[in-house]
C-alpha positions, 0 to 999 in steps of 0.5 A: 500499500506504501513504499514510504516504511520499512515499518509504521501504524495502520490506523482502521477506523470502522463504523461498526464492529464487523466492518474492518474485517470483511473490508480490511482484514487482509491489509490488517494481517499483511501490515501486522506480518510486516512488523508494523502497528495496527490498530483498530477503532471502532466506533460501535458494535453494529448493535442494532443495525448488524446484528438482525439474527441476535435480535431475532434470537431474542437477545438484548441489547446489552447481551448483543454488545457483549457478543459482538465485542467478543466477535470484533476481539478474537477477528482483531487478534487473529489478523494481529491488531489492537482494537479499540470499542468507543460504543457511539452507537449505530443506526444511527452513528451521531458525531458528537464532539466527544467522538470528533475528539477522541479520534483526534487524540487517537490520530495525535497520540498514535501518529498513523502512517496509513488510516483506512475507512469506509467509502464516501458514499453508501445509500444503504449505510449512512454510519460509513460515510458518516464515519469517514467524513468523521475521519476525514475531519478529525485528520484535519484537525489532528493537523491544527496546531490550535488544536487543543491536545497533550500530544504534537500535531501529525503529518498527512498520512495519505487514507484509503476508502475500502470497497463497500458492500455495492461498490457499483451503488457507492461512487467508489473507484478503485485506485489500488487492487492489494495483493493479500494472498499470502494472508487470506487465511487469516482472513477467512478465520477472521471473518468466521469469527463474526458469527452473528453474520454468518452469510457474509462469510462467502460473499466477501470470500467471493470478492476477494477472488473477484479482485484477485483476478482483476489484480492479477490482470493489471499486474501480470501477476499471479495473484489469487485474493486482493481487496480494493481501495480508493485513494483519497489524497493524491500520492507525492513523490519523484517517480510514477512507480 
């Protein structure tokens, strides 16, 4: 995803507790394997909008939160990531000043070299683009010398948007196909931790295969599994490759 450094910090901001697994699990496992610090921020547990089976089983809101947290913790451990839950609620995810400040302080403290988050549009799930706008705003604030913090300002980490569930409806443009073949087994194991959404295991396996085939076609290399990303800010450097 970047040639800027041999090691660094990859930060993933996920609206719900499972999003980071489906959409960026390969990137997390790949960079963790390379020795990077990988840190996931889950803004909610996906307790209201993405836990239908648990509601149908008669679970309470608090029981669902406990279950979804445990699933995400197991998945993060398999991928090699730290995970923090902000418990901001979902459906809807309300962006408060407290939530915004929490992200700014995270960026200041952990100083990500790469940030991954949701697409800019998603007519099927407004929590996702709200998260993206929150991430972009928090990144700007974390660069501002006048923003109150006990940590120093950050530089300009690139932001990559991971593939939404229905990309053709979300204005999603692929700028990067990341080869996750060496770590796909870990991603699949992590997906299988998300038992409340078992119906998505095969779906995101198929997505990874399809993107892998496209990656091979675009590179001339043998790629079996890949993840798609859109870049928000331009690449800066003295060469094309």
